[in-house]
C-alpha angles and dihedrals in degrees: 000000000000114000096182142024113188147122133207120236112182107311096331130078126230105205151157094250101220089116100036122055108269091221088077085071092220094304111122137110113280089202091055095046093051089047093052090046093055091048092052091050090051092050091054094061117124117254130031096258092054096059122082125252121244088253091053092051091049090051091050096047095042094040 
């Protein structure tokens, strides 16, 4: 099952917008979307100890 179908062009993302709000009209940061996607996948891990803490998430997102 494919969850995303997108490609990065420069700093913008050209995407099928079934993950991102279509009101953004395809204009959003590719880097931020990929970062949020990675964080979401980390948060879906089984077991409490395998999931990131809020401070870890903030550190990943802010850099």
